[in-house]
VEXDREN-2710 file (C-alpha; in Angstrom, 1 decimal):
% VEXDREN-2710
k/r/px/py/pz
1/MET/167.1/-24.9/-2.8
2/GLU/169.9/-22.4/-2.7
3/PHE/169.0/-18.7/-3.0
4/ALA/170.9/-18.3/-6.3
5/GLU/168.9/-21.1/-7.8
6/LEU/165.6/-19.7/-6.4
7/LYS/166.4/-16.3/-7.9
8/LYS/167.1/-17.9/-11.3
9/ILE/163.8/-19.8/-11.4
10/LEU/161.8/-16.8/-10.3
11/LYS/163.5/-14.7/-12.9
12/ARG/162.7/-17.1/-15.6
13/LEU/159.1/-17.4/-14.4
14/TYR/158.7/-13.7/-14.6
15/LYS/160.4/-13.4/-18.0
16/ASP/158.4/-16.3/-19.6
17/HIS/155.0/-15.8/-18.0
18/ILE/154.4/-13.2/-15.3
19/ASN/155.5/-10.1/-17.3
20/ARG/152.6/-10.6/-19.7
21/TYR/150.1/-10.0/-16.9
22/LEU/151.6/-6.8/-15.5
23/ASN/148.5/-4.8/-16.3
24/ARG/146.5/-7.1/-14.0
25/ILE/149.2/-7.1/-11.3
26/PHE/149.4/-3.3/-11.3
27/LEU/145.6/-3.0/-11.1
28/SER/145.7/-5.5/-8.2
29/LEU/148.4/-3.4/-6.7
30/PHE/146.2/-0.3/-6.8
31/LEU/143.3/-2.3/-5.4
32/SER/145.5/-3.6/-2.6
33/LEU/146.4/0.0/-1.8
34/ILE/142.7/0.8/-1.3
35/VAL/142.4/-2.4/0.8
36/SER/145.3/-1.2/3.0
37/LEU/144.0/2.3/3.4
38/SER/140.5/1.0/4.2
39/THR/142.0/-1.3/6.9
40/SER/144.0/1.5/8.4
41/ALA/140.9/3.8/8.3
42/ILE/138.9/1.2/10.3
43/ALA/141.6/1.3/13.0
44/TRP/141.9/5.1/12.9
45/LEU/138.1/5.6/13.1
46/LEU/138.1/4.0/16.5
47/ASP/139.8/7.1/17.8
48/PRO/137.0/9.6/17.0
49/ALA/134.4/6.9/17.7
50/VAL/135.5/6.5/21.3
51/LYS/136.2/10.2/21.8
52/LYS/133.1/11.7/20.1
53/ILE/130.5/9.1/20.8
54/PHE/131.4/7.5/24.1
55/ILE/133.2/10.4/25.8
56/GLU/131.7/13.5/24.4
57/ASN/128.3/11.8/23.6
58/ASN/128.1/13.6/20.1
59/GLN/125.1/12.2/18.4
60/THR/126.1/13.4/14.9
61/TYR/129.2/11.2/15.1
62/ALA/127.0/8.4/16.4
63/TRP/125.8/7.7/12.8
64/VAL/128.5/9.3/10.7
65/ILE/131.3/7.1/12.0
66/PRO/129.4/3.8/11.7
67/LEU/128.6/4.8/8.1
68/ALA/132.3/5.5/7.5
69/ILE/133.2/2.1/9.0
70/ILE/130.7/0.4/6.7
71/ALA/132.1/2.3/3.7
72/ALA/135.6/1.3/4.7
73/PHE/134.7/-2.4/5.1
74/SER/132.7/-2.3/1.8
75/ALA/135.6/-0.7/-0.1
76/LYS/138.0/-3.3/1.4
77/GLY/135.7/-6.2/0.5
78/ILE/135.0/-5.1/-3.1
79/CYS/138.6/-4.2/-3.9
80/LEU/140.0/-7.4/-2.3
81/TYR/137.4/-9.5/-4.2
82/ILE/138.4/-7.9/-7.6
83/ALA/142.1/-8.2/-6.8
84/ARG/141.7/-11.9/-5.9
85/ILE/139.7/-12.6/-9.0
86/LEU/142.4/-10.9/-11.2
87/LEU/145.3/-12.8/-9.6
88/ILE/143.5/-16.1/-9.4
89/LYS/142.8/-15.9/-13.1
90/THR/146.5/-14.9/-13.6
91/GLY/147.7/-17.9/-11.6
92/GLN/145.4/-20.3/-13.4
93/GLU/146.5/-19.0/-16.8
94/ILE/150.2/-19.3/-16.0
95/SER/149.8/-22.8/-14.6
96/GLY/147.7/-23.6/-17.7
97/GLU/150.6/-22.3/-19.9
98/LEU/153.1/-24.6/-18.0
99/GLN/150.7/-27.5/-18.2
100/THR/150.3/-26.9/-22.0
101/LYS/154.1/-26.8/-22.4
102/VAL/154.4/-30.2/-20.6
103/ALA/151.7/-31.7/-22.8
104/ARG/153.3/-30.3/-25.9
105/TYR/156.7/-31.7/-24.8
106/ILE/155.2/-35.1/-24.2
107/LEU/153.6/-35.1/-27.7
108/ASN/156.7/-33.7/-29.5
109/THR/159.6/-35.4/-27.8
110/ASP/161.2/-38.6/-29.0
111/ILE/160.0/-42.0/-27.7
112/SER/163.3/-42.7/-25.9
113/THR/162.8/-39.7/-23.7
114/ILE/159.3/-40.7/-22.9
115/GLU/160.4/-44.2/-21.9
116/LYS/163.0/-42.8/-19.5
117/LYS/160.4/-41.3/-17.2
118/HIS/157.3/-42.9/-15.7
119/SER/154.0/-41.5/-17.1
120/GLY/152.9/-40.8/-13.5
121/LYS/155.7/-38.3/-13.1
122/PHE/154.4/-36.4/-16.1
123/ILE/150.9/-36.4/-14.6
124/SER/152.4/-35.1/-11.4
125/ASN/154.1/-32.2/-13.3
126/ILE/150.8/-31.3/-14.8
127/ASN/148.7/-31.6/-11.7
128/PHE/150.7/-31.0/-8.5
129/ASP/153.7/-28.9/-9.7
130/ALA/151.6/-26.6/-11.9
131/GLY/149.3/-26.1/-8.9
132/GLN/152.2/-24.9/-6.7
133/VAL/153.2/-22.4/-9.4
134/ASN/149.5/-21.3/-9.5
135/SER/149.6/-20.6/-5.7
136/LEU/152.8/-18.6/-6.2
137/CYS/151.4/-16.5/-9.0
138/SER/148.0/-15.8/-7.3
139/THR/148.1/-16.1/-3.5
140/GLY/151.8/-15.3/-3.3
141/ILE/151.7/-12.1/-5.4
142/LEU/148.4/-10.9/-3.9
143/ASN/149.5/-11.4/-0.3
144/SER/152.9/-9.9/-0.8
145/MET/151.4/-6.7/-2.2
146/LYS/148.3/-6.5/0.0
147/ASP/150.0/-7.3/3.3
148/SER/153.0/-5.1/2.7
149/MET/150.9/-2.0/2.0
150/LYS/148.5/-3.0/4.8
151/LEU/151.4/-3.2/7.3
152/ILE/152.8/0.1/6.2
153/ALA/149.4/1.9/6.5
154/LEU/148.7/0.4/9.9
155/ILE/152.1/1.3/11.3
156/GLY/151.3/4.8/10.0
157/VAL/148.2/4.8/12.2
158/MET/150.2/3.6/15.1
159/VAL/152.8/6.3/14.7
160/TYR/150.0/8.9/14.4
161/GLN/148.5/7.8/17.7
162/ASN/151.7/7.5/19.7
163/TRP/155.2/7.0/18.5
164/LYS/156.5/5.6/21.8
165/LEU/154.0/2.8/21.7
166/THR/154.9/2.2/18.1
167/LEU/158.5/1.7/19.0
168/PHE/157.5/-0.8/21.7
169/ALA/155.3/-2.7/19.1
170/LEU/158.1/-2.7/16.5
171/ILE/160.5/-4.2/18.9
172/MET/158.1/-7.1/19.6
173/MET/157.0/-7.6/16.0
174/PRO/160.3/-8.9/14.6
175/LEU/160.1/-11.7/17.2
176/ALA/156.8/-12.9/15.7
177/ALA/158.1/-12.3/12.1
178/GLY/161.3/-14.2/12.8
179/LEU/159.3/-17.2/14.1
180/SER/156.9/-17.1/11.2
181/LYS/159.8/-16.9/8.7
182/SER/161.5/-19.9/10.3
183/LEU/158.2/-21.8/10.1
184/GLY/157.7/-20.8/6.5
185/LYS/161.1/-22.1/5.4
186/ARG/160.6/-25.4/7.1
187/ILE/157.1/-25.8/5.7
188/GLY/158.2/-24.9/2.2
189/LYS/160.8/-27.6/2.3
190/ALA/158.3/-30.1/3.5
191/VAL/155.8/-29.1/0.8
192/SER/158.5/-29.6/-1.9
193/GLU/159.3/-33.1/-0.5
194/ALA/155.5/-33.8/-0.6
195/GLY/155.6/-32.9/-4.3
196/GLU/158.2/-35.5/-5.0
197/ILE/156.1/-38.1/-3.1
198/ALA/153.0/-37.1/-5.0
199/GLY/154.8/-37.9/-8.3
200/ILE/155.7/-41.3/-7.0
201/LEU/152.2/-42.0/-5.8
202/THR/150.7/-40.9/-9.2
203/ALA/153.1/-43.2/-11.0
204/HIS/152.3/-46.1/-8.7
205/LEU/148.5/-45.7/-9.1
206/SER/148.9/-45.5/-12.8
207/GLU/150.8/-48.8/-12.8
208/ILE/148.3/-50.7/-10.7
209/LEU/145.4/-49.5/-12.8
210/LYS/147.0/-50.7/-16.0
211/ALA/148.1/-54.0/-14.4
212/SER/144.8/-54.7/-12.7
213/LYS/144.3/-58.1/-14.4
214/MET/147.9/-59.2/-13.8
215/ILE/147.8/-58.2/-10.2
216/ARG/144.6/-60.3/-9.6
217/ILE/145.8/-63.4/-11.6
218/TYR/149.0/-63.5/-9.6
219/GLN/147.2/-62.7/-6.3
220/LYS/149.4/-59.7/-5.6
221/GLU/146.6/-57.5/-4.3
222/GLU/148.2/-57.4/-0.8
223/VAL/151.7/-56.7/-2.1
224/GLU/150.5/-53.8/-4.2
225/PHE/148.2/-52.6/-1.4
226/LYS/151.3/-52.5/0.9
227/LYS/153.2/-50.5/-1.6
228/SER/150.3/-48.1/-2.0
229/LYS/149.9/-47.9/1.7
230/ASP/153.6/-47.1/2.3
231/ILE/153.6/-44.3/-0.3
232/ILE/150.3/-42.9/1.0
233/PHE/151.6/-42.9/4.5
234/GLN/154.7/-41.0/3.3
235/MET/152.3/-38.4/2.0
236/VAL/150.4/-38.5/5.3
237/ASN/153.6/-38.1/7.3
238/LYS/154.6/-35.1/5.2
239/ALA/151.2/-33.6/5.8
240/VAL/151.4/-34.3/9.5
241/LYS/154.9/-32.8/9.5
242/ILE/153.6/-29.6/7.9
243/SER/150.8/-29.4/10.4
244/SER/153.0/-30.2/13.4
245/ILE/155.4/-27.4/12.4
246/ILE/152.5/-24.9/12.5
247/VAL/151.0/-26.4/15.7
248/ARG/154.3/-26.6/17.4
249/ALA/154.6/-22.9/17.1
250/THR/151.2/-22.2/18.5
251/PRO/152.1/-22.2/22.2
252/ILE/155.2/-20.1/21.5
253/MET/153.1/-17.6/19.5
254/GLU/150.5/-17.5/22.3
255/ILE/153.1/-16.9/25.0
256/LEU/154.8/-14.3/22.9
257/THR/151.5/-12.6/22.3
258/GLY/150.7/-12.7/26.0
259/PHE/153.9/-11.0/26.9
260/MET/153.4/-8.4/24.1
261/ILE/149.8/-7.6/25.2
262/ALA/150.8/-7.5/28.9
263/GLY/153.7/-5.2/28.1
264/PHE/151.6/-3.1/25.8
265/ILE/148.8/-2.7/28.5
266/TYR/151.4/-1.8/31.1
267/PHE/153.2/0.7/28.9
268/SER/149.9/2.2/27.7
269/GLY/148.7/2.5/31.3
270/ALA/151.8/4.5/32.1
271/LEU/151.4/6.8/29.1
272/ILE/147.7/7.3/29.9
273/THR/148.5/8.1/33.5
274/SER/151.1/10.6/32.4
275/GLY/148.7/12.2/30.0
276/GLU/150.7/11.3/26.9
277/LEU/148.0/8.9/25.6
278/GLN/144.2/9.3/25.5
279/VAL/141.8/6.4/25.9
280/ASN/140.5/6.9/22.4
281/GLN/144.0/6.8/21.0
282/PHE/144.7/3.6/23.0
283/PHE/141.8/1.8/21.4
284/SER/142.7/3.0/17.9
285/PHE/146.4/2.0/18.4
286/LEU/145.3/-1.4/19.8
287/ALA/143.1/-2.1/16.8
288/ALA/145.9/-1.1/14.4
289/MET/148.5/-3.2/16.2
290/MET/146.3/-6.3/16.3
291/LEU/145.4/-5.9/12.6
292/ALA/149.1/-5.5/11.8
293/TYR/150.0/-9.0/13.2
294/GLN/148.0/-10.7/10.4
295/PRO/150.0/-9.3/7.5
296/ILE/153.2/-9.8/9.6
297/ARG/152.5/-13.5/9.9
298/SER/151.4/-13.7/6.2
299/LEU/154.5/-11.9/4.9
300/ALA/156.8/-14.0/7.1
301/THR/155.4/-17.2/5.7
302/ILE/155.3/-16.0/2.1
303/ASN/158.7/-17.8/1.6
304/MET/156.8/-21.1/1.9
305/VAL/154.6/-20.2/-1.1
306/VAL/157.6/-18.9/-3.0
307/PHE/159.8/-22.0/-2.2
308/SER/157.0/-24.4/-3.1
309/GLY/156.1/-22.6/-6.3
310/ALA/159.7/-22.4/-7.4
311/ALA/160.3/-26.1/-6.6
312/GLY/157.2/-26.9/-8.8
313/ALA/158.5/-24.7/-11.6
314/LYS/161.9/-26.3/-11.3
315/ARG/160.5/-29.8/-11.8
316/ILE/158.4/-28.6/-14.8
317/TYR/161.4/-26.8/-16.4
318/LYS/163.5/-29.9/-15.9
319/VAL/161.0/-31.7/-18.1
320/ILE/160.4/-29.1/-20.8
321/ASP/164.1/-28.2/-21.0
322/GLU/165.1/-31.7/-21.9
323/PRO/166.4/-31.5/-25.5
324/ILE/164.2/-33.2/-28.2
325/LYS/166.5/-35.4/-30.1
326/ILE/164.1/-36.1/-33.0
327/ASN/162.0/-33.1/-33.9
328/ASN/160.1/-31.8/-36.8
329/ASP/162.2/-29.3/-38.8
330/GLN/159.6/-27.6/-41.0
331/ASN/162.4/-26.2/-43.2
332/LEU/163.1/-29.6/-44.5
333/PRO/161.4/-30.8/-47.7
334/ASP/158.4/-33.1/-47.5
335/LEU/158.8/-36.8/-48.2
336/LYS/157.5/-37.5/-51.7
337/PRO/156.9/-41.3/-51.8
338/SER/156.4/-42.8/-55.3
339/LYS/157.2/-46.5/-55.5
340/GLY/157.6/-47.0/-51.8
341/ASP/161.1/-48.5/-52.0
342/ILE/162.8/-48.8/-48.6
343/LYS/166.6/-49.1/-48.1
344/PHE/168.6/-49.6/-44.9
345/VAL/172.3/-48.9/-45.4
346/ASN/174.8/-50.1/-42.7
347/VAL/172.3/-49.3/-39.9
348/SER/173.2/-49.9/-36.3
349/PHE/171.3/-49.0/-33.2
350/LYS/171.7/-49.4/-29.4
351/TYR/169.2/-48.5/-26.7
352/GLU/170.4/-46.1/-24.0
353/ASN/170.2/-48.6/-21.2
354/SER/171.8/-51.5/-23.1
355/ASN/175.4/-52.4/-23.6
356/ASP/174.7/-54.4/-26.8
357/LYS/173.5/-53.2/-30.1
358/ALA/169.9/-54.1/-30.9
359/VAL/170.7/-54.2/-34.7
360/LYS/174.2/-54.3/-36.2
361/ASP/175.3/-53.1/-39.6
362/ILE/171.9/-53.9/-41.2
363/ASP/171.5/-53.6/-45.0
364/LEU/168.0/-54.0/-46.4
365/ASP/166.5/-53.4/-49.8
366/ILE/162.8/-53.6/-50.0
367/LYS/160.9/-53.0/-53.3
368/GLY/157.9/-50.8/-53.3
369/GLY/154.5/-52.6/-53.2
370/THR/156.0/-55.8/-51.8
371/MET/155.7/-57.5/-48.4
372/ALA/158.9/-57.9/-46.3
373/ALA/158.7/-60.1/-43.2
374/PHE/161.2/-60.1/-40.3
375/VAL/161.7/-63.3/-38.3
376/GLY/163.8/-64.3/-35.4
377/HIS/163.8/-65.0/-31.6
378/SER/162.8/-62.3/-29.1
379/GLY/165.5/-59.7/-29.0
380/ALA/166.7/-60.4/-32.5
381/GLY/166.0/-56.7/-33.6
382/LYS/162.7/-57.1/-35.4
383/SER/160.8/-54.4/-33.6
384/THR/163.8/-52.1/-33.6
385/ILE/163.9/-52.1/-37.4
386/ILE/160.1/-51.4/-37.5
387/ASN/160.6/-48.5/-35.0
388/LEU/163.6/-47.0/-36.9
389/LEU/161.6/-46.4/-40.1
390/PRO/159.2/-43.7/-38.8
391/ARG/162.0/-42.3/-36.7
392/PHE/160.7/-43.3/-33.3
393/TYR/164.4/-43.8/-32.8
394/ASP/167.4/-42.7/-34.9
395/PRO/170.2/-45.1/-35.6
396/GLN/173.7/-44.3/-34.2
397/ASN/175.2/-45.4/-37.6
398/GLY/173.9/-45.8/-41.1
399/GLU/171.1/-44.2/-43.2
400/ILE/167.5/-45.1/-44.0
401/TYR/165.9/-44.2/-47.3
402/ILE/162.4/-44.2/-48.7
403/ASP/162.4/-43.8/-52.5
404/GLU/166.0/-42.6/-52.3
405/GLN/165.1/-39.8/-49.8
406/ASN/167.0/-39.9/-46.5
407/THR/164.4/-40.1/-43.7
408/LYS/166.6/-37.7/-41.7
409/SER/166.5/-35.1/-44.5
410/VAL/162.8/-34.8/-44.8
411/ASN/160.0/-33.2/-42.8
412/LEU/159.2/-35.6/-39.9
413/PHE/155.5/-35.0/-40.2
414/SER/155.4/-35.9/-43.9
415/LEU/157.5/-39.0/-43.1
416/ARG/155.0/-40.3/-40.6
417/LYS/152.1/-39.3/-42.7
418/SER/153.3/-41.9/-45.2
419/ILE/153.4/-44.7/-42.7
420/SER/150.6/-46.6/-40.9
421/LEU/151.3/-48.9/-37.9
422/VAL/149.2/-51.9/-36.7
423/SER/150.7/-53.6/-33.6
424/GLN/149.7/-56.3/-31.2
425/ASP/149.2/-53.6/-28.5
426/VAL/146.2/-51.8/-30.0
427/ILE/145.7/-48.3/-28.7
428/LEU/142.1/-47.1/-28.6
429/PHE/140.6/-44.1/-26.9
430/ASP/137.7/-43.9/-24.5
431/SER/135.3/-42.6/-27.2
432/SER/133.1/-44.0/-29.9
433/VAL/134.0/-46.5/-32.6
434/LYS/133.6/-43.9/-35.2
435/GLU/135.9/-41.4/-33.4
436/ASN/138.6/-44.0/-33.0
437/ILE/138.6/-44.9/-36.7
438/LEU/138.4/-41.2/-37.9
439/TYR/141.4/-40.5/-35.7
440/ALA/143.4/-41.4/-38.8
441/ASN/141.6/-38.9/-41.0
442/LYS/139.0/-36.6/-39.5
443/ASN/138.1/-35.2/-42.9
444/ALA/137.2/-38.6/-44.4
445/SER/133.8/-38.9/-46.0
446/GLU/131.0/-41.1/-44.6
447/GLU/131.6/-43.4/-47.6
448/GLU/135.3/-43.7/-46.9
449/PHE/134.6/-44.4/-43.3
450/LEU/132.1/-47.2/-44.1
451/GLU/134.5/-48.6/-46.7
452/SER/137.4/-48.8/-44.2
453/CYS/135.1/-50.7/-41.8
454/LYS/134.1/-53.1/-44.5
455/PHE/137.6/-53.8/-45.7
456/ALA/138.8/-54.3/-42.1
457/ALA/136.0/-56.8/-41.6
458/ALA/134.8/-54.6/-38.7
459/ASP/131.3/-53.8/-40.1
460/GLU/129.8/-57.0/-38.9
461/PHE/130.5/-56.7/-35.2
462/ILE/129.9/-52.9/-35.3
463/SER/126.4/-53.5/-36.5
464/ASP/125.7/-55.7/-33.4
465/LEU/126.9/-52.9/-31.0
466/PRO/124.1/-51.1/-29.1
467/GLN/124.7/-47.7/-30.8
468/LYS/126.5/-49.1/-33.9
469/HIS/129.3/-46.7/-34.9
470/GLU/128.5/-44.3/-32.0
471/THR/129.0/-46.9/-29.3
472/PHE/131.6/-45.9/-26.7
473/ILE/134.1/-48.7/-26.2
474/GLY/135.7/-47.7/-22.9
475/GLU/139.3/-47.1/-21.9
476/ASN/141.5/-48.7/-24.6
477/GLY/138.5/-50.6/-26.0
478/VAL/137.9/-52.6/-22.8
479/ARG/134.4/-53.5/-24.0
480/LEU/135.7/-55.2/-27.2
481/SER/137.5/-58.5/-27.8
482/GLY/141.1/-58.6/-29.0
483/GLY/140.0/-59.4/-32.5
484/GLN/137.5/-56.6/-32.6
485/LYS/140.1/-54.1/-31.3
486/GLN/142.6/-55.2/-33.9
487/ARG/140.0/-54.8/-36.7
488/LEU/139.3/-51.2/-35.6
489/SER/143.0/-50.6/-35.7
490/ILE/143.2/-51.9/-39.2
491/ALA/140.2/-49.8/-40.3
492/ARG/142.0/-46.8/-38.9
493/ALA/145.1/-47.7/-40.9
494/ILE/143.1/-48.2/-44.1
495/LEU/141.5/-44.8/-43.7
496/LYS/144.9/-43.2/-43.4
497/LYS/145.8/-44.4/-46.9
498/SER/149.5/-44.5/-46.3
499/PRO/151.7/-46.1/-48.9
500/ILE/153.8/-47.9/-46.3
501/ILE/152.3/-50.3/-43.7
502/LEU/154.1/-51.6/-40.6
503/LEU/152.6/-54.7/-38.9
504/ASP/154.2/-55.4/-35.6
505/GLU/152.9/-58.9/-34.6
506/ALA/149.4/-57.7/-35.4
507/THR/147.8/-61.2/-34.9
508/SER/150.0/-62.7/-32.2
509/SER/147.5/-62.4/-29.4
510/LEU/144.5/-63.6/-31.3
511/ASP/142.8/-67.0/-31.4
512/ALA/142.7/-69.0/-34.7
513/GLU/139.2/-67.8/-35.7
514/SER/140.0/-64.1/-35.0
515/GLU/143.4/-64.4/-36.7
516/GLU/141.8/-65.6/-39.9
517/VAL/139.4/-62.7/-40.0
518/VAL/142.1/-60.2/-39.2
519/GLN/144.5/-61.7/-41.7
520/ASN/141.8/-61.2/-44.4
521/ALA/141.5/-57.6/-43.2
522/ILE/145.3/-57.2/-43.4
523/LYS/145.3/-58.4/-47.0
524/ASN/142.9/-55.5/-47.8
525/LEU/145.1/-53.1/-45.9
526/THR/148.4/-54.1/-47.5
527/LYS/147.2/-54.5/-51.1
528/ASN/149.6/-52.6/-53.4
529/LYS/151.4/-51.2/-50.3
530/THR/154.9/-51.6/-49.1
531/THR/154.5/-53.7/-46.0
532/LEU/157.0/-54.6/-43.3
533/VAL/155.7/-57.3/-41.0
534/ILE/157.0/-58.9/-37.9
535/ALA/155.7/-62.4/-37.8
536/HIS/154.8/-64.2/-34.7
537/ARG/153.6/-67.3/-36.5
538/LEU/155.8/-68.1/-39.5
539/SER/152.9/-69.8/-41.2
540/THR/151.4/-66.4/-41.7
541/ILE/154.2/-65.1/-43.9
542/HIS/154.5/-67.9/-46.5
543/ASN/153.5/-65.5/-49.2
544/ALA/155.8/-62.7/-48.2
545/ASP/157.9/-61.5/-51.1
546/LYS/161.0/-61.4/-49.0
547/ILE/161.8/-62.7/-45.5
548/PHE/164.7/-61.3/-43.5
549/VAL/166.1/-63.6/-40.8
550/LEU/167.6/-61.9/-37.7
551/LYS/169.7/-63.3/-34.9
552/LYS/170.9/-61.2/-32.0
553/GLY/170.8/-58.0/-34.0
554/ASN/172.5/-59.5/-37.1
555/LEU/170.9/-60.1/-40.5
556/ILE/171.9/-63.6/-41.3
557/ASP/169.9/-64.4/-44.4
558/SER/167.0/-63.3/-46.6
559/GLY/164.8/-64.7/-49.4
560/ASN/161.4/-66.1/-49.9
561/HIS/160.0/-69.0/-47.8
562/GLU/161.1/-71.8/-50.2
563/GLU/164.6/-70.4/-50.5
564/LEU/165.1/-70.1/-46.8
565/ILE/163.7/-73.5/-46.0
566/LYS/166.3/-74.9/-48.5
567/ASN/169.3/-72.7/-47.7
568/CYS/168.9/-71.3/-44.1
569/ASP/169.2/-73.8/-41.3
570/TYR/168.3/-71.2/-38.6
571/TYR/165.0/-70.3/-40.4
572/LYS/164.2/-74.0/-41.0
573/LEU/164.7/-74.7/-37.3
574/LEU/162.4/-71.8/-36.4
575/TYR/159.7/-73.0/-38.8
576/GLU/159.9/-76.6/-37.7
577/LYS/159.7/-75.7/-34.0
578/GLN/156.4/-74.0/-34.7
579/LEU/155.0/-77.0/-36.6
580/LYS/155.5/-79.3/-33.6
END
């Protein structure tokens, strides 16, 4: 990361987040000043301690100075504790703000943007990257303030004791600082790379958890294990690299320290011999100098924390700065559905990663309160049409109307409030049956809840569950059958009471017995509602008011079942194939 980019990110971090916590930072700054003065006082007190107690044998000082040292350590400990608590809280809150922004972005952005990025990467943004920013805003700020002032105060003690020795120490100190700075830069880069790998690992683990059944049925355990092992070892290697950078410097630091101490002792001996330095001053100076090397090392490696935190913030900003193509403009009027008429006018749509249009110049006219079915081979454009109505995507050309209101010209929230979706991929939460159904309408009465379960034909199997409505169903309803999950989905849609229903192959994955039960539930759901249904089995849409036949994104015919059997060879072929 270039310095200009680093500066830009840190400036934004300050403007958007840190500046709201300046009162805490200034209080921590004051406490850090006390910590630095206490540390320097401990070093300085060795001067009178040696002189008055050990040389002059002054018994008064024998208890006064120890008490003063206790007081200095106590003040240092208490102030450091409070400063740390304040800045830890600040770091956690700032990282929480960034995590919240990522979560908000995920929930508000359009589906196409979500599909471009693996879910594991979003999780890494929330966990790893926000954690790096937390370290920057807590440990980074505290150490930079505390150690800067501590170093200044300790150098002050050193100058007070002997300026010549101080010059010698200051010549040696930059060598240690330069080494530590170099280490910090290299470690910071390695930590940033580790962050990227952490995102890949999270994404991979997310995939293998979702695909656990498929992995086992295709006996790909070893293949996926090898992938996991490779990524994990990349993480391990980065951790080893970070540790080796630190360890590699140890002998250099030890040798440098040895030369420094040897030179210091030799130079101090010469000064003591010449009478320019007293033994008590020597011990005080030595203590101050040794204490000074800790903040020097800390300050020199602060760039590691800064670099890592800025890299984490950069990855988060890259996510939340992505423009939202389909957003909820609250200034737009609410959709006011009446009849539930739906009209597509010259609608065309192409997915980002495709060269071909998914639907081409589609014109539809669906009367309110009727059922419209869409048929065709896979890739014909059926699901695309279903997804365009609630604006999961927006067409590149054409307009979509509900009761003569353009869907782009109404409040997005009100549009989606008027639509319920039941798909073959049922989404359920790891909570109770009741909570999953009430997700559609948390303010529904108990009577409305029970009625939705009854109409969805879900009340029978719910009554057999261990805790009835309060039974927890596991991640995505893992403890339920496909038919049971689908009935919960229908009960949820019934409770929403939307005038428009979208059925995306809602029974395609069910056995014959379950399909019959679910179809009856669907009849209750769609009664007097405008219904758009994607049919997997054409036998299920005999009674649709209108059937639209799609082929490679084109609408090639429409009519009821009898009309299409008579007039549309493509539909007839589709139907006859399923009868065989």
